[in-house]
mmCIF file as gemmi writes it, N, C-alpha and C atoms, coordinates in Angstrom:
data_model
loop_
_atom_site.group_PDB
_atom_site.id
_atom_site.type_symbol
_atom_site.label_atom_id
_atom_site.label_alt_id
_atom_site.label_comp_id
_atom_site.label_asym_id
_atom_site.label_entity_id
_atom_site.label_seq_id
_atom_site.pdbx_PDB_ins_code
_atom_site.Cartn_x
_atom_site.Cartn_y
_atom_site.Cartn_z
_atom_site.occupancy
_atom_site.B_iso_or_equiv
_atom_site.pdbx_formal_charge
_atom_site.auth_seq_id
_atom_site.auth_asym_id
_atom_site.pdbx_PDB_model_num
ATOM 1 N N . MET Axp A 1 ? 14.711 -0.493 20.44 1 0 ? 1 A 1
ATOM 2 C CA . MET Axp A 1 ? 13.598 -1.289 19.944 1 0 ? 1 A 1
ATOM 3 C C . MET Axp A 1 ? 12.93 -2 21.122 1 0 ? 1 A 1
ATOM 4 N N . ALA Axp A 2 ? 11.618 -2.053 21.091 1 0 ? 2 A 1
ATOM 5 C CA . ALA Axp A 2 ? 10.846 -2.758 22.116 1 0 ? 2 A 1
ATOM 6 C C . ALA Axp A 2 ? 9.912 -3.744 21.428 1 0 ? 2 A 1
ATOM 7 N N . GLU Axp A 3 ? 9.839 -4.949 21.971 1 0 ? 3 A 1
ATOM 8 C CA . GLU Axp A 3 ? 8.929 -5.96 21.425 1 0 ? 3 A 1
ATOM 9 C C . GLU Axp A 3 ? 7.609 -5.93 22.173 1 0 ? 3 A 1
ATOM 10 N N . ILE Axp A 4 ? 6.535 -6.115 21.444 1 0 ? 4 A 1
ATOM 11 C CA . ILE Axp A 4 ? 5.21 -6.273 22.042 1 0 ? 4 A 1
ATOM 12 C C . ILE Axp A 4 ? 4.953 -7.768 22.048 1 0 ? 4 A 1
ATOM 13 N N . ARG Axp A 5 ? 4.713 -8.338 23.229 1 0 ? 5 A 1
ATOM 14 C CA . ARG Axp A 5 ? 4.546 -9.792 23.359 1 0 ? 5 A 1
ATOM 15 C C . ARG Axp A 5 ? 3.16 -10.144 23.88 1 0 ? 5 A 1
ATOM 16 N N . ALA Axp A 6 ? 2.702 -11.326 23.52 1 0 ? 6 A 1
ATOM 17 C CA . ALA Axp A 6 ? 1.408 -11.823 23.996 1 0 ? 6 A 1
ATOM 18 C C . ALA Axp A 6 ? 1.52 -12.174 25.478 1 0 ? 6 A 1
ATOM 19 N N . GLU Axp A 7 ? 0.578 -11.689 26.266 1 0 ? 7 A 1
ATOM 20 C CA . GLU Axp A 7 ? 0.577 -11.987 27.697 1 0 ? 7 A 1
ATOM 21 C C . GLU Axp A 7 ? -0.123 -13.302 28.009 1 0 ? 7 A 1
ATOM 22 N N . MET Axp A 8 ? -0.847 -13.847 27.015 1 0 ? 8 A 1
ATOM 23 C CA . MET Axp A 8 ? -1.561 -15.102 27.226 1 0 ? 8 A 1
ATOM 24 C C . MET Axp A 8 ? -1.812 -15.77 25.877 1 0 ? 8 A 1
ATOM 25 N N . VAL Axp A 9 ? -2.201 -17.021 25.919 1 0 ? 9 A 1
ATOM 26 C CA . VAL Axp A 9 ? -2.61 -17.742 24.712 1 0 ? 9 A 1
ATOM 27 C C . VAL Axp A 9 ? -3.941 -17.148 24.262 1 0 ? 9 A 1
ATOM 28 N N . GLY Axp A 10 ? -4.085 -16.912 22.974 1 0 ? 10 A 1
ATOM 29 C CA . GLY Axp A 10 ? -5.343 -16.359 22.495 1 0 ? 10 A 1
ATOM 30 C C . GLY Axp A 10 ? -5.363 -16.208 20.994 1 0 ? 10 A 1
ATOM 31 N N . THR Axp A 11 ? -6.407 -15.536 20.536 1 0 ? 11 A 1
ATOM 32 C CA . THR Axp A 11 ? -6.614 -15.268 19.115 1 0 ? 11 A 1
ATOM 33 C C . THR Axp A 11 ? -6.66 -13.762 18.907 1 0 ? 11 A 1
ATOM 34 N N . VAL Axp A 12 ? -6.026 -13.293 17.832 1 0 ? 12 A 1
ATOM 35 C CA . VAL Axp A 12 ? -6.058 -11.864 17.522 1 0 ? 12 A 1
ATOM 36 C C . VAL Axp A 12 ? -7.477 -11.516 17.078 1 0 ? 12 A 1
ATOM 37 N N . LEU Axp A 13 ? -8.148 -10.713 17.891 1 0 ? 13 A 1
ATOM 38 C CA . LEU Axp A 13 ? -9.529 -10.329 17.631 1 0 ? 13 A 1
ATOM 39 C C . LEU Axp A 13 ? -9.593 -9.104 16.721 1 0 ? 13 A 1
ATOM 40 N N . GLN Axp A 14 ? -8.696 -8.148 16.962 1 0 ? 14 A 1
ATOM 41 C CA . GLN Axp A 14 ? -8.715 -6.9 16.198 1 0 ? 14 A 1
ATOM 42 C C . GLN Axp A 14 ? -7.316 -6.298 16.169 1 0 ? 14 A 1
ATOM 43 N N . VAL Axp A 15 ? -6.907 -5.814 15.009 1 0 ? 15 A 1
ATOM 44 C CA . VAL Axp A 15 ? -5.661 -5.057 14.871 1 0 ? 15 A 1
ATOM 45 C C . VAL Axp A 15 ? -6.036 -3.583 14.897 1 0 ? 15 A 1
ATOM 46 N N . VAL Axp A 16 ? -5.46 -2.857 15.858 1 0 ? 16 A 1
ATOM 47 C CA . VAL Axp A 16 ? -5.809 -1.449 16.053 1 0 ? 16 A 1
ATOM 48 C C . VAL Axp A 16 ? -4.817 -0.527 15.342 1 0 ? 16 A 1
ATOM 49 N N . ALA Axp A 17 ? -3.529 -0.881 15.344 1 0 ? 17 A 1
ATOM 50 C CA . ALA Axp A 17 ? -2.489 -0.044 14.733 1 0 ? 17 A 1
ATOM 51 C C . ALA Axp A 17 ? -1.741 -0.837 13.672 1 0 ? 17 A 1
ATOM 52 N N . GLU Axp A 18 ? -1.453 -0.19 12.576 1 0 ? 18 A 1
ATOM 53 C CA . GLU Axp A 18 ? -0.719 -0.804 11.468 1 0 ? 18 A 1
ATOM 54 C C . GLU Axp A 18 ? 0.736 -0.322 11.492 1 0 ? 18 A 1
ATOM 55 N N . PRO Axp A 19 ? 1.662 -1.078 10.895 1 0 ? 19 A 1
ATOM 56 C CA . PRO Axp A 19 ? 3.051 -0.62 10.822 1 0 ? 19 A 1
ATOM 57 C C . PRO Axp A 19 ? 3.132 0.792 10.238 1 0 ? 19 A 1
ATOM 58 N N . GLY Axp A 20 ? 4.008 1.59 10.846 1 0 ? 20 A 1
ATOM 59 C CA . GLY Axp A 20 ? 4.148 2.991 10.45 1 0 ? 20 A 1
ATOM 60 C C . GLY Axp A 20 ? 3.409 3.934 11.381 1 0 ? 20 A 1
ATOM 61 N N . ALA Axp A 21 ? 2.507 3.383 12.206 1 0 ? 21 A 1
ATOM 62 C CA . ALA Axp A 21 ? 1.737 4.215 13.132 1 0 ? 21 A 1
ATOM 63 C C . ALA Axp A 21 ? 2.631 4.753 14.244 1 0 ? 21 A 1
ATOM 64 N N . THR Axp A 22 ? 2.388 5.993 14.643 1 0 ? 22 A 1
ATOM 65 C CA . THR Axp A 22 ? 3.093 6.598 15.769 1 0 ? 22 A 1
ATOM 66 C C . THR Axp A 22 ? 2.326 6.26 17.04 1 0 ? 22 A 1
ATOM 67 N N . LEU Axp A 23 ? 3.05 5.715 18.026 1 0 ? 23 A 1
ATOM 68 C CA . LEU Axp A 23 ? 2.425 5.262 19.262 1 0 ? 23 A 1
ATOM 69 C C . LEU Axp A 23 ? 2.982 5.997 20.47 1 0 ? 23 A 1
ATOM 70 N N . ASN Axp A 24 ? 2.155 6.165 21.476 1 0 ? 24 A 1
ATOM 71 C CA . ASN Axp A 24 ? 2.581 6.615 22.794 1 0 ? 24 A 1
ATOM 72 C C . ASN Axp A 24 ? 2.664 5.389 23.689 1 0 ? 24 A 1
ATOM 73 N N . ALA Axp A 25 ? 3.407 5.472 24.763 1 0 ? 25 A 1
ATOM 74 C CA . ALA Axp A 25 ? 3.463 4.37 25.72 1 0 ? 25 A 1
ATOM 75 C C . ALA Axp A 25 ? 2.05 4.098 26.223 1 0 ? 25 A 1
ATOM 76 N N . GLY Axp A 26 ? 1.647 2.841 26.193 1 0 ? 26 A 1
ATOM 77 C CA . GLY Axp A 26 ? 0.319 2.463 26.66 1 0 ? 26 A 1
ATOM 78 C C . GLY Axp A 26 ? -0.741 2.395 25.573 1 0 ? 26 A 1
ATOM 79 N N . ASP Axp A 27 ? -0.405 2.819 24.347 1 0 ? 27 A 1
ATOM 80 C CA . ASP Axp A 27 ? -1.37 2.739 23.245 1 0 ? 27 A 1
ATOM 81 C C . ASP Axp A 27 ? -1.634 1.28 22.871 1 0 ? 27 A 1
ATOM 82 N N . THR Axp A 28 ? -2.883 0.973 22.568 1 0 ? 28 A 1
ATOM 83 C CA . THR Axp A 28 ? -3.273 -0.375 22.158 1 0 ? 28 A 1
ATOM 84 C C . THR Axp A 28 ? -2.858 -0.61 20.714 1 0 ? 28 A 1
ATOM 85 N N . VAL Axp A 29 ? -2.181 -1.763 20.491 1 0 ? 29 A 1
ATOM 86 C CA . VAL Axp A 29 ? -1.751 -2.146 19.142 1 0 ? 29 A 1
ATOM 87 C C . VAL Axp A 29 ? -2.732 -3.158 18.565 1 0 ? 29 A 1
ATOM 88 N N . LEU Axp A 30 ? -3.152 -4.098 19.403 1 0 ? 30 A 1
ATOM 89 C CA . LEU Axp A 30 ? -4.149 -5.08 18.973 1 0 ? 30 A 1
ATOM 90 C C . LEU Axp A 30 ? -4.868 -5.633 20.186 1 0 ? 30 A 1
ATOM 91 N N . ILE Axp A 31 ? -5.937 -6.379 19.929 1 0 ? 31 A 1
ATOM 92 C CA . ILE Axp A 31 ? -6.728 -6.96 21.007 1 0 ? 31 A 1
ATOM 93 C C . ILE Axp A 31 ? -6.742 -8.465 20.827 1 0 ? 31 A 1
ATOM 94 N N . LEU Axp A 32 ? -6.392 -9.158 21.913 1 0 ? 32 A 1
ATOM 95 C CA . LEU Axp A 32 ? -6.431 -10.616 21.935 1 0 ? 32 A 1
ATOM 96 C C . LEU Axp A 32 ? -7.69 -11.082 22.646 1 0 ? 32 A 1
ATOM 97 N N . GLU Axp A 33 ? -8.198 -12.234 22.23 1 0 ? 33 A 1
ATOM 98 C CA . GLU Axp A 33 ? -9.343 -12.847 22.898 1 0 ? 33 A 1
ATOM 99 C C . GLU Axp A 33 ? -8.922 -14.215 23.411 1 0 ? 33 A 1
ATOM 100 N N . SER Axp A 34 ? -9.243 -14.469 24.668 1 0 ? 34 A 1
ATOM 101 C CA . SER Axp A 34 ? -8.958 -15.764 25.271 1 0 ? 34 A 1
ATOM 102 C C . SER Axp A 34 ? -10.028 -16.052 26.311 1 0 ? 34 A 1
ATOM 103 N N . MET Axp A 35 ? -10.647 -17.191 26.204 1 0 ? 35 A 1
ATOM 104 C CA . MET Axp A 35 ? -11.681 -17.613 27.152 1 0 ? 35 A 1
ATOM 105 C C . MET Axp A 35 ? -12.754 -16.535 27.34 1 0 ? 35 A 1
ATOM 106 N N . LYS Axp A 36 ? -13.215 -15.956 26.225 1 0 ? 36 A 1
ATOM 107 C CA . LYS Axp A 36 ? -14.271 -14.932 26.208 1 0 ? 36 A 1
ATOM 108 C C . LYS Axp A 36 ? -13.841 -13.606 26.819 1 0 ? 36 A 1
ATOM 109 N N . MET Axp A 37 ? -12.554 -13.449 27.129 1 0 ? 37 A 1
ATOM 110 C CA . MET Axp A 37 ? -12.035 -12.183 27.654 1 0 ? 37 A 1
ATOM 111 C C . MET Axp A 37 ? -11.257 -11.483 26.552 1 0 ? 37 A 1
ATOM 112 N N . GLU Axp A 38 ? -11.283 -10.165 26.556 1 0 ? 38 A 1
ATOM 113 C CA . GLU Axp A 38 ? -10.509 -9.375 25.611 1 0 ? 38 A 1
ATOM 114 C C . GLU Axp A 38 ? -9.377 -8.689 26.367 1 0 ? 38 A 1
ATOM 115 N N . LEU Axp A 39 ? -8.163 -8.812 25.827 1 0 ? 39 A 1
ATOM 116 C CA . LEU Axp A 39 ? -6.99 -8.217 26.461 1 0 ? 39 A 1
ATOM 117 C C . LEU Axp A 39 ? -6.222 -7.397 25.435 1 0 ? 39 A 1
ATOM 118 N N . PRO Axp A 40 ? -6.059 -6.09 25.685 1 0 ? 40 A 1
ATOM 119 C CA . PRO Axp A 40 ? -5.294 -5.286 24.74 1 0 ? 40 A 1
ATOM 120 C C . PRO Axp A 40 ? -3.798 -5.585 24.857 1 0 ? 40 A 1
ATOM 121 N N . ALA Axp A 41 ? -3.116 -5.632 23.726 1 0 ? 41 A 1
ATOM 122 C CA . ALA Axp A 41 ? -1.655 -5.7 23.692 1 0 ? 41 A 1
ATOM 123 C C . ALA Axp A 41 ? -1.202 -4.264 23.447 1 0 ? 41 A 1
ATOM 124 N N . VAL Axp A 42 ? -0.405 -3.717 24.356 1 0 ? 42 A 1
ATOM 125 C CA . VAL Axp A 42 ? -0.054 -2.302 24.31 1 0 ? 42 A 1
ATOM 126 C C . VAL Axp A 42 ? 1.436 -2.091 24.091 1 0 ? 42 A 1
ATOM 127 N N . SER Axp A 43 ? 1.763 -0.913 23.607 1 0 ? 43 A 1
ATOM 128 C CA . SER Axp A 43 ? 3.15 -0.52 23.424 1 0 ? 43 A 1
ATOM 129 C C . SER Axp A 43 ? 3.724 -0.091 24.764 1 0 ? 43 A 1
ATOM 130 N N . ALA Axp A 44 ? 4.907 -0.598 25.085 1 0 ? 44 A 1
ATOM 131 C CA . ALA Axp A 44 ? 5.552 -0.245 26.347 1 0 ? 44 A 1
ATOM 132 C C . ALA Axp A 44 ? 6.256 1.104 26.269 1 0 ? 44 A 1
ATOM 133 N N . LYS Axp A 45 ? 6.51 1.585 25.04 1 0 ? 45 A 1
ATOM 134 C CA . LYS Axp A 45 ? 7.193 2.867 24.9 1 0 ? 45 A 1
ATOM 135 C C . LYS Axp A 45 ? 6.639 3.634 23.704 1 0 ? 45 A 1
ATOM 136 N N . ALA Axp A 46 ? 6.94 4.916 23.673 1 0 ? 46 A 1
ATOM 137 C CA . ALA Axp A 46 ? 6.543 5.747 22.54 1 0 ? 46 A 1
ATOM 138 C C . ALA Axp A 46 ? 7.479 5.475 21.368 1 0 ? 46 A 1
ATOM 139 N N . GLY Axp A 47 ? 6.937 5.582 20.169 1 0 ? 47 A 1
ATOM 140 C CA . GLY Axp A 47 ? 7.749 5.382 18.976 1 0 ? 47 A 1
ATOM 141 C C . GLY Axp A 47 ? 6.879 5.033 17.787 1 0 ? 47 A 1
ATOM 142 N N . THR Axp A 48 ? 7.501 4.403 16.798 1 0 ? 48 A 1
ATOM 143 C CA . THR Axp A 48 ? 6.813 3.997 15.582 1 0 ? 48 A 1
ATOM 144 C C . THR Axp A 48 ? 6.685 2.488 15.552 1 0 ? 48 A 1
ATOM 145 N N . LEU Axp A 49 ? 5.495 2 15.252 1 0 ? 49 A 1
ATOM 146 C CA . LEU Axp A 49 ? 5.273 0.566 15.092 1 0 ? 49 A 1
ATOM 147 C C . LEU Axp A 49 ? 5.974 0.152 13.798 1 0 ? 49 A 1
ATOM 148 N N . THR Axp A 50 ? 7.087 -0.579 13.933 1 0 ? 50 A 1
ATOM 149 C CA . THR Axp A 50 ? 7.892 -0.911 12.752 1 0 ? 50 A 1
ATOM 150 C C . THR Axp A 50 ? 7.513 -2.236 12.13 1 0 ? 50 A 1
ATOM 151 N N . SER Axp A 51 ? 6.935 -3.136 12.93 1 0 ? 51 A 1
ATOM 152 C CA . SER Axp A 51 ? 6.499 -4.413 12.354 1 0 ? 51 A 1
ATOM 153 C C . SER Axp A 51 ? 5.327 -4.963 13.154 1 0 ? 51 A 1
ATOM 154 N N . LEU Axp A 52 ? 4.533 -5.75 12.475 1 0 ? 52 A 1
ATOM 155 C CA . LEU Axp A 52 ? 3.408 -6.444 13.093 1 0 ? 52 A 1
ATOM 156 C C . LEU Axp A 52 ? 3.482 -7.88 12.597 1 0 ? 52 A 1
ATOM 157 N N . ALA Axp A 53 ? 3.647 -8.822 13.514 1 0 ? 53 A 1
ATOM 158 C CA . ALA Axp A 53 ? 3.915 -10.217 13.141 1 0 ? 53 A 1
ATOM 159 C C . ALA Axp A 53 ? 2.654 -11.072 13.066 1 0 ? 53 A 1
ATOM 160 N N . VAL Axp A 54 ? 1.496 -10.488 13.33 1 0 ? 54 A 1
ATOM 161 C CA . VAL Axp A 54 ? 0.247 -11.248 13.349 1 0 ? 54 A 1
ATOM 162 C C . VAL Axp A 54 ? -0.842 -10.507 12.59 1 0 ? 54 A 1
ATOM 163 N N . ALA Axp A 55 ? -1.911 -11.208 12.29 1 0 ? 55 A 1
ATOM 164 C CA . ALA Axp A 55 ? -3.078 -10.627 11.628 1 0 ? 55 A 1
ATOM 165 C C . ALA Axp A 55 ? -4.333 -11.103 12.351 1 0 ? 55 A 1
ATOM 166 N N . LYS Axp A 56 ? -5.448 -10.464 12.074 1 0 ? 56 A 1
ATOM 167 C CA . LYS Axp A 56 ? -6.723 -10.842 12.672 1 0 ? 56 A 1
ATOM 168 C C . LYS Axp A 56 ? -6.973 -12.326 12.432 1 0 ? 56 A 1
ATOM 169 N N . GLY Axp A 57 ? -7.354 -13.027 13.499 1 0 ? 57 A 1
ATOM 170 C CA . GLY Axp A 57 ? -7.658 -14.45 13.405 1 0 ? 57 A 1
ATOM 171 C C . GLY Axp A 57 ? -6.496 -15.36 13.74 1 0 ? 57 A 1
ATOM 172 N N . ASP Axp A 58 ? -5.269 -14.804 13.802 1 0 ? 58 A 1
ATOM 173 C CA . ASP Axp A 58 ? -4.107 -15.633 14.14 1 0 ? 58 A 1
ATOM 174 C C . ASP Axp A 58 ? -4.17 -16.089 15.591 1 0 ? 58 A 1
ATOM 175 N N . ARG Axp A 59 ? -3.699 -17.293 15.833 1 0 ? 59 A 1
ATOM 176 C CA . ARG Axp A 59 ? -3.615 -17.853 17.187 1 0 ? 59 A 1
ATOM 177 C C . ARG Axp A 59 ? -2.206 -17.592 17.701 1 0 ? 59 A 1
ATOM 178 N N . VAL Axp A 60 ? -2.072 -17.103 18.921 1 0 ? 60 A 1
ATOM 179 C CA . VAL Axp A 60 ? -0.761 -16.806 19.503 1 0 ? 60 A 1
ATOM 180 C C . VAL Axp A 60 ? -0.591 -17.543 20.826 1 0 ? 60 A 1
ATOM 181 N N . GLN Axp A 61 ? 0.654 -17.781 21.168 1 0 ? 61 A 1
ATOM 182 C CA . GLN Axp A 61 ? 1.014 -18.407 22.431 1 0 ? 61 A 1
ATOM 183 C C . GLN Axp A 61 ? 1.583 -17.337 23.365 1 0 ? 61 A 1
ATOM 184 N N . GLN Axp A 62 ? 1.511 -17.591 24.652 1 0 ? 62 A 1
ATOM 185 C CA . GLN Axp A 62 ? 2.064 -16.656 25.628 1 0 ? 62 A 1
ATOM 186 C C . GLN Axp A 62 ? 3.541 -16.432 25.315 1 0 ? 62 A 1
ATOM 187 N N . GLY Axp A 63 ? 3.945 -15.165 25.259 1 0 ? 63 A 1
ATOM 188 C CA . GLY Axp A 63 ? 5.327 -14.818 24.998 1 0 ? 63 A 1
ATOM 189 C C . GLY Axp A 63 ? 5.66 -14.577 23.537 1 0 ? 63 A 1
ATOM 190 N N . ASP Axp A 64 ? 4.747 -14.93 22.616 1 0 ? 64 A 1
ATOM 191 C CA . ASP Axp A 64 ? 4.999 -14.684 21.193 1 0 ? 64 A 1
ATOM 192 C C . ASP Axp A 64 ? 5.182 -13.196 20.932 1 0 ? 64 A 1
ATOM 193 N N . VAL Axp A 65 ? 6.099 -12.864 20.026 1 0 ? 65 A 1
ATOM 194 C CA . VAL Axp A 65 ? 6.296 -11.462 19.618 1 0 ? 65 A 1
ATOM 195 C C . VAL Axp A 65 ? 5.18 -11.093 18.652 1 0 ? 65 A 1
ATOM 196 N N . LEU Axp A 66 ? 4.436 -10.047 18.985 1 0 ? 66 A 1
ATOM 197 C CA . LEU Axp A 66 ? 3.329 -9.58 18.17 1 0 ? 66 A 1
ATOM 198 C C . LEU Axp A 66 ? 3.754 -8.452 17.231 1 0 ? 66 A 1
ATOM 199 N N . GLY Axp A 67 ? 4.722 -7.656 17.665 1 0 ? 67 A 1
ATOM 200 C CA . GLY Axp A 67 ? 5.193 -6.542 16.865 1 0 ? 67 A 1
ATOM 201 C C . GLY Axp A 67 ? 6.371 -5.864 17.543 1 0 ? 67 A 1
ATOM 202 N N . THR Axp A 68 ? 6.946 -4.869 16.862 1 0 ? 68 A 1
ATOM 203 C CA . THR Axp A 68 ? 8.074 -4.125 17.427 1 0 ? 68 A 1
ATOM 204 C C . THR Axp A 68 ? 7.84 -2.627 17.272 1 0 ? 68 A 1
ATOM 205 N N . VAL Axp A 69 ? 8.382 -1.887 18.252 1 0 ? 69 A 1
ATOM 206 C CA . VAL Axp A 69 ? 8.287 -0.431 18.26 1 0 ? 69 A 1
ATOM 207 C C . VAL Axp A 69 ? 9.7 0.13 18.358 1 0 ? 69 A 1
ATOM 208 N N . GLU Axp A 70 ? 10.009 1.107 17.514 1 0 ? 70 A 1
ATOM 209 C CA . GLU Axp A 70 ? 11.312 1.776 17.596 1 0 ? 70 A 1
ATOM 210 C C . GLU Axp A 70 ? 11.118 3.252 17.828 1 0 ? 70 A 1
């Protein structure tokens, strides 16, 4: 299992992949917005997105778990 974590404080701008989606390493799961910048949160490994802990509009802190891939 691999966790997808927020690299910075921000707001979830867009959810790109839903739980159950098959991902390759480097695939974008969601996009965070912080200080007018957009930063994709990506999967570190190939697998299935098993959970998503946030939704569009949620505020996240650096290091928060956004989802898991197995």
